[in-house]
C-alpha positions as CSV (number, residue, x, y, z in Angstrom):
1,M,10.5,1.4,40.2
2,N,12.4,-1.7,40.2
3,Y,13.6,-2.6,36.7
4,P,16.2,-5.5,36.6
5,I,17.9,-3.5,33.4
6,A,19.1,-0.7,35.6
7,E,21.7,-2.9,37.4
8,T,22.6,-4.9,34.3
9,I,23.4,-1.5,32.3
10,R,25.5,-0.4,35.2
11,R,27.4,-3.6,35.3
12,L,28.0,-3.9,31.7
13,R,29.2,-0.3,31.5
14,R,31.6,-0.9,34.3
15,D,32.8,-3.9,32.8
16,K,33.4,-2.2,29.8
17,D,35.3,0.6,31.9
18,I,33.4,3.5,30.2
19,T,31.6,6.5,31.9
20,Q,27.9,7.1,31.5
21,E,28.7,10.1,29.2
22,E,30.5,7.7,27.2
23,L,27.8,5.4,26.9
24,A,25.4,8.2,26.2
25,N,27.4,9.5,23.3
26,A,27.6,6.3,21.7
27,L,23.8,5.9,22.0
28,G,23.1,9.5,21.0
29,V,21.3,10.3,24.3
30,T,22.1,12.6,27.2
31,Y,24.1,11.4,30.2
32,Q,21.3,12.2,32.5
33,S,19.3,9.8,30.5
34,V,21.8,7.1,31.2
35,S,21.9,8.3,35.0
36,R,18.1,7.9,35.1
37,W,18.2,4.1,33.7
38,E,21.1,3.1,36.2
39,N,18.9,4.4,39.1
40,A,15.9,2.8,38.2
41,Q,14.3,6.2,37.7
42,A,13.5,5.8,34.0
43,Y,13.2,3.0,31.6
44,P,15.2,3.0,28.0
45,D,12.9,3.8,25.1
46,I,12.1,0.6,23.3
47,E,14.3,2.0,20.2
48,Q,17.2,2.0,22.6
49,I,16.6,-1.7,23.6
50,P,18.6,-3.3,20.5
51,R,21.2,-0.6,20.4
52,L,22.2,-1.3,24.1
53,A,22.4,-5.0,23.5
54,A,24.3,-4.6,20.4
55,Y,26.6,-2.0,22.1
56,F,27.3,-4.4,24.9
57,G,27.3,-7.6,22.7
58,V,24.7,-9.4,24.5
59,T,21.2,-10.4,23.8
60,T,18.1,-8.2,24.9
61,D,17.2,-11.2,27.4
62,L,20.3,-11.0,28.9
63,L,20.1,-7.2,29.3
64,F,17.0,-7.7,31.1
65,G,18.4,-10.4,33.3
66,V,15.8,-13.1,31.8
67,D,17.0,-16.5,30.2
68,K,14.9,-18.4,27.9
69,D,12.9,-20.3,30.6
70,T,12.1,-17.2,32.7
71,R,11.0,-15.5,29.5
72,E,8.7,-18.3,28.5
73,G,7.5,-18.6,32.1
74,K,6.6,-14.7,32.1
75,L,4.9,-14.9,28.7
76,R,2.7,-18.2,29.9
77,A,1.8,-16.1,33.2
78,Y,1.2,-13.0,30.9
79,Y,-1.4,-14.9,28.6
80,D,-2.9,-16.6,31.9
81,K,-3.9,-13.3,33.1
82,Y,-4.7,-11.9,30.2
83,W,-7.5,-14.5,29.1
84,S,-8.5,-14.8,32.7
85,K,-12.3,-14.7,33.5
86,G,-13.4,-11.4,35.2
87,I,-10.5,-9.4,34.1
88,T,-11.2,-5.7,33.0
89,D,-10.0,-3.9,30.0
90,K,-8.2,-1.5,32.5
91,E,-6.5,-4.5,34.3
92,R,-5.6,-6.2,30.8
93,L,-4.1,-3.1,29.3
94,A,-1.9,-2.6,32.6
95,I,-0.6,-6.2,32.7
96,T,0.0,-5.9,28.8
97,R,2.3,-2.6,29.4
98,E,4.1,-4.4,32.2
99,I,5.0,-7.4,30.1
100,V,6.3,-5.3,27.0
101,R,8.5,-3.2,29.7
102,E,9.9,-6.5,31.1
103,I,10.5,-8.3,27.5
104,P,10.7,-5.6,25.0
105,D,11.3,-7.6,22.1
106,A,8.3,-9.8,22.5
107,I,6.2,-9.0,19.4
108,D,3.0,-10.7,20.3
109,P,2.4,-8.6,23.7
110,M,3.6,-5.7,21.8
111,F,0.7,-6.2,19.3
112,D,-1.6,-6.7,21.9
113,L,-0.9,-3.5,23.3
114,I,-1.4,-1.6,20.0
115,Y,-4.7,-3.4,19.5
116,Q,-6.0,-2.6,23.2
117,L,-4.8,1.2,22.9
118,S,-6.8,1.4,19.6
119,F,-10.0,0.4,21.2
120,S,-9.5,1.6,24.7
121,E,-12.7,2.8,26.3
122,T,-11.0,4.1,29.3
123,E,-8.1,6.3,27.5
124,P,-8.8,8.6,24.4
125,I,-7.1,7.4,21.2
126,E,-5.4,11.0,20.7
127,K,-3.4,10.5,23.9
128,N,-2.5,7.0,23.1
129,L,-1.4,7.4,19.4
130,P,2.3,8.3,20.4
131,E,2.5,5.0,22.4
132,M,1.0,3.1,19.3
133,R,3.4,4.8,16.8
134,K,6.4,3.6,18.9
135,Y,5.4,0.0,18.9
136,A,4.0,-0.2,15.6
137,H,7.4,1.0,14.2
138,Y,9.2,-1.8,16.2
139,I,7.0,-4.3,14.9
140,L,7.1,-3.4,11.2
141,D,11.1,-3.1,11.7
142,H,11.5,-6.2,13.4
143,S,8.8,-8.8,12.5
144,D,9.2,-11.2,9.4
145,S,5.4,-12.1,9.7
146,R,3.4,-10.7,7.1
147,N,0.4,-11.1,9.1
148,D,1.8,-8.9,12.0
149,R,2.8,-6.5,9.5
150,F,-0.5,-6.1,7.9
151,Q,-2.7,-6.1,11.1
152,V,-0.4,-3.3,12.3
153,I,-0.6,-1.3,9.4
154,K,-4.4,-1.8,9.6
155,I,-5.1,-0.7,13.1
156,M,-2.6,2.3,12.5
157,A,-4.4,3.4,9.2
158,L,-7.8,3.3,11.1
159,A,-6.8,5.1,14.2
160,E,-4.0,7.7,12.9
161,T,-4.5,11.4,12.2
162,D,-4.8,12.5,8.8
163,E,-1.4,14.3,9.5
164,F,0.5,11.0,10.0
165,L,-1.6,8.6,7.7
166,E,0.9,8.6,4.7
167,D,3.6,7.3,7.1
168,W,1.6,3.9,7.5
169,L,0.0,3.7,4.0
170,S,3.8,3.8,2.6
171,Y,4.3,0.5,4.2
172,I,1.5,-1.1,2.1
173,P,3.0,-3.3,-0.6
174,N,-0.3,-2.9,-2.8
175,E,-1.2,-6.5,-3.2
176,R,-4.6,-7.8,-4.0
177,H,-5.3,-8.9,-0.6
178,M,-3.7,-5.7,0.9
179,S,-4.1,-2.6,-1.0
180,R,-4.0,0.9,-0.3
181,A,-7.5,1.7,-1.6
182,D,-9.3,-1.0,0.1
183,L,-7.8,0.1,3.5
184,L,-8.7,3.8,2.9
185,E,-12.1,2.7,2.4
186,E,-12.2,0.7,5.8
187,R,-10.8,3.9,7.4
188,Y,-13.6,6.1,6.2
189,K,-16.2,3.7,7.0
190,H,-14.8,3.3,10.6
191,R,-14.7,6.9,11.0
192,N,-18.4,7.2,9.9
193,E,-17.0,9.6,7.1
194,A,-19.6,8.8,4.5
195,D,-18.7,11.3,1.7
196,K,-15.1,10.1,1.9
197,S,-16.0,6.2,2.2
198,N,-18.7,6.4,-0.8
199,Y,-15.9,8.1,-3.0
200,Q,-13.2,5.7,-2.2
201,Q,-15.7,2.7,-2.8
202,Q,-16.1,4.0,-6.5
203,I,-12.3,4.4,-6.7
204,N,-12.0,0.9,-5.7
205,L,-14.5,-0.3,-8.1
206,F,-12.9,1.5,-11.2
207,N,-9.4,0.0,-9.7
208,D,-11.1,-3.5,-9.8
209,L,-12.3,-3.0,-13.1
210,E,-8.9,-2.0,-14.4
211,H,-7.4,-4.9,-12.9
212,L,-10.2,-6.9,-14.4
213,F,-9.5,-5.7,-18.2
214,L,-5.6,-6.0,-17.6
215,E,-5.2,-9.1,-15.8
216,R,-8.5,-11.2,-17.0
217,F,-8.5,-10.2,-20.5
218,G,-4.9,-8.7,-21.1
219,K,-2.1,-11.2,-20.3
220,R,-0.9,-13.2,-23.1
221,D,0.4,-16.0,-20.7
222,A,-3.3,-16.4,-19.3
223,K,-5.2,-19.2,-20.6
224,H,-7.7,-17.0,-22.1
225,Y,-5.1,-15.2,-24.0
226,K,-2.6,-17.6,-25.5
227,N,-3.5,-16.7,-29.3
228,A,-4.7,-13.8,-31.2
229,A,-8.2,-15.1,-31.4
230,A,-8.6,-15.3,-28.1
231,G,-7.1,-11.9,-27.5
232,M,-9.4,-10.6,-29.9
233,A,-12.4,-11.9,-28.2
234,G,-11.3,-10.8,-24.7
235,Q,-10.7,-7.0,-25.6
236,T,-14.3,-7.3,-27.3
237,I,-15.5,-8.3,-24.1
238,V,-13.8,-5.3,-22.3
239,L,-15.4,-2.8,-24.7
240,Q,-18.7,-4.5,-24.4
241,I,-18.4,-4.1,-20.5
242,I,-17.3,-0.4,-20.7
243,D,-20.5,0.1,-22.9
244,T,-22.7,-1.1,-20.4
245,L,-21.5,1.5,-17.8
246,R,-21.1,4.5,-20.0
247,D,-23.4,6.9,-21.8
248,T,-22.5,5.9,-25.5
249,S,-24.1,8.9,-27.1
250,T,-20.5,10.6,-26.5
251,D,-16.8,9.5,-26.6
252,I,-15.6,12.3,-24.3
253,D,-16.0,10.6,-21.1
254,G,-13.7,9.1,-18.3
255,W,-13.6,6.0,-20.0
256,I,-11.9,7.5,-23.4
257,V,-8.3,6.6,-22.7
258,R,-9.1,2.9,-21.6
259,R,-11.2,2.5,-24.8
260,A,-8.6,4.0,-26.8
261,F,-6.0,1.7,-25.5
262,T,-8.3,-1.5,-25.7
263,Y,-9.0,-0.7,-29.4
264,L,-5.3,-0.8,-30.0
265,R,-5.1,-4.4,-28.3
266,L,-8.3,-5.4,-30.4
267,A,-6.5,-4.2,-33.4
268,S,-3.4,-6.0,-32.7
269,A,-5.1,-9.5,-31.9
270,A,-7.5,-9.1,-34.8
271,F,-4.4,-8.8,-37.3
272,G,-2.6,-11.6,-35.3
273,S,-5.5,-13.7,-36.0
274,G,-6.1,-12.7,-39.9
275,H,-8.8,-10.3,-39.5
276,K,-7.4,-7.4,-41.3
277,E,-10.3,-5.2,-42.0
278,E,-11.5,-5.7,-38.4
279,G,-7.8,-4.8,-37.3
280,Y,-7.7,-1.6,-39.1
281,A,-11.3,-0.6,-38.1
282,A,-10.3,-1.0,-34.5
283,L,-6.9,0.8,-35.0
284,E,-8.4,3.6,-37.0
285,K,-11.0,3.9,-33.9
286,G,-8.5,3.7,-31.3
287,V,-6.3,6.6,-32.7
288,D,-9.7,8.7,-33.1
289,L,-10.2,8.4,-29.4
290,Y,-6.6,9.3,-28.8
291,E,-6.8,12.4,-31.0
292,K,-10.2,13.6,-29.1
293,F,-8.4,13.1,-25.8
294,W,-5.4,15.1,-27.0
295,Q,-7.1,18.0,-28.3
296,L,-8.9,18.3,-25.0
297,P,-7.3,21.3,-22.8
298,D,-5.3,20.3,-20.0
299,G,-7.4,20.4,-16.7
300,T,-10.6,19.0,-18.2
301,E,-12.5,17.0,-16.1
302,L,-14.2,13.8,-17.7
303,E,-17.1,12.2,-16.0
304,F,-18.3,8.3,-16.3
305,H,-21.8,9.1,-16.8
306,T,-23.0,6.2,-14.8
307,P,-24.5,5.8,-11.1
308,V,-22.0,3.4,-9.8
309,L,-19.2,6.2,-10.7
310,D,-21.0,9.3,-10.3
311,L,-18.7,10.7,-7.7
312,V,-15.4,9.8,-9.8
313,K,-13.9,12.1,-12.3
314,Q,-10.8,12.1,-14.4
315,T,-8.6,15.0,-15.1
316,K,-6.7,15.2,-18.6
317,T,-3.3,16.0,-18.1
318,E,0.0,16.0,-19.7
319,K,2.1,14.8,-17.1
320,W,2.0,11.0,-16.5
321,G,0.8,10.2,-12.7
322,D,-1.2,7.6,-10.9
323,N,-4.3,9.6,-10.1
324,D,-4.7,11.6,-13.4
325,L,-6.1,10.7,-16.6
326,T,-2.9,10.5,-18.7
327,M,-1.8,9.2,-21.8
328,P,1.0,10.9,-23.6
329,P,1.4,10.3,-27.3
330,S,4.7,8.4,-27.0
331,I,2.9,5.3,-25.4
332,P,0.5,4.3,-28.1
333,H,3.2,5.3,-30.7
334,R,5.5,3.0,-29.1
335,C,2.9,0.3,-29.3
336,L,2.7,0.7,-33.0
337,T,6.5,1.2,-33.7
338,V,8.4,-1.1,-31.3
339,P,7.7,-5.1,-32.1
340,K,8.2,-6.4,-28.6
341,G,5.1,-7.0,-27.1
342,W,3.1,-5.9,-30.3
343,E,4.3,-8.7,-32.8
344,W,0.6,-9.3,-34.2
345,F,1.5,-5.8,-36.0
346,N,4.3,-7.1,-37.7
347,G,2.5,-8.4,-40.7
348,V,1.0,-4.9,-41.5
349,R,3.6,-2.3,-40.1
350,E,4.7,-1.3,-43.6
351,E,1.4,-1.0,-45.1
352,E,0.5,2.9,-45.9
353,R,-2.9,2.6,-44.1
354,F,-1.0,1.4,-40.9
355,Q,1.6,4.0,-41.4
356,E,-1.0,6.7,-41.8
357,Q,-2.2,5.9,-38.2
358,V,1.3,6.3,-36.9
359,R,1.6,9.7,-38.5
360,R,-1.5,10.8,-37.1
361,I,-0.2,10.1,-33.5
362,E,3.2,11.7,-34.2
363,K,1.4,14.8,-34.9
364,Y,0.7,15.1,-31.0
365,M,4.2,14.4,-30.1
366,K,6.4,17.0,-28.8
């Protein structure tokens, strides 16, 4: 092997007047590793490149004996070959590996390499995963590009084994354009796992509905919810949407908590717009639903009774969690007793009929 970095490491170490063992200790590797680097028998792992450069106080380009013009020339030559006519996938993979070795902090070729390894027909994905993980982590640790990060996470989420999948999902910021749920759905489709894909589609539909209810009809600073009357109309629409999806012959289903909370919102908006009787009717209905829910044994599975959500069930638990149907009494109690955010209740808080609903909730508080 003929790596320019070998001579550079040897020269920089000698200039610093340290032994191979001292350099190895500083980097957390064996002195045999340093010896192999300096004799061009092995190449430092990509994780070691920034450490070497930082330790010697040089740039990674200098470490590889590459100045700016040389770097740009190498990258141009790489892309000329990469896009040349007649090049095979195997040849393209080889030149990409070579440029990543020569310029180990070049993000774009590194991304090209991960992409090629994930779709290689000449090398099994299981064999390529360790190499893909190494370069993917480097990009996530060093790239400021949101697109680079998203694309790397997406590729790894599609290719990774179940054992390491969570490592990549943990990088997802769960923004609307880049959500964990959407990525899982794409993974299952990519892997032809029909059962998981269908289930995830329904989970995603449910999450989209929740987003619609909370964002489209639930924010006071939105155009449609700047006043109590608009808020009352918005919450009525939410209940109408839910009723078109569920079996209206029963209250005990997967929608029970969402409906209960929506009735609280409807009650608040009704009081705020001067519709007291409508407000009390909504408040009492909401508390009725909460009571029915809290009286269910823990572990009760609730279905949605609709074809579009026939694979999804919610589980009643006391512990608050992202994946369980939970609503401890402290939450609606706080809605009725803490003024901030629920100011439209202020005009009726001291009335006996209102306080009766508070007491009904308090019976379930531990």
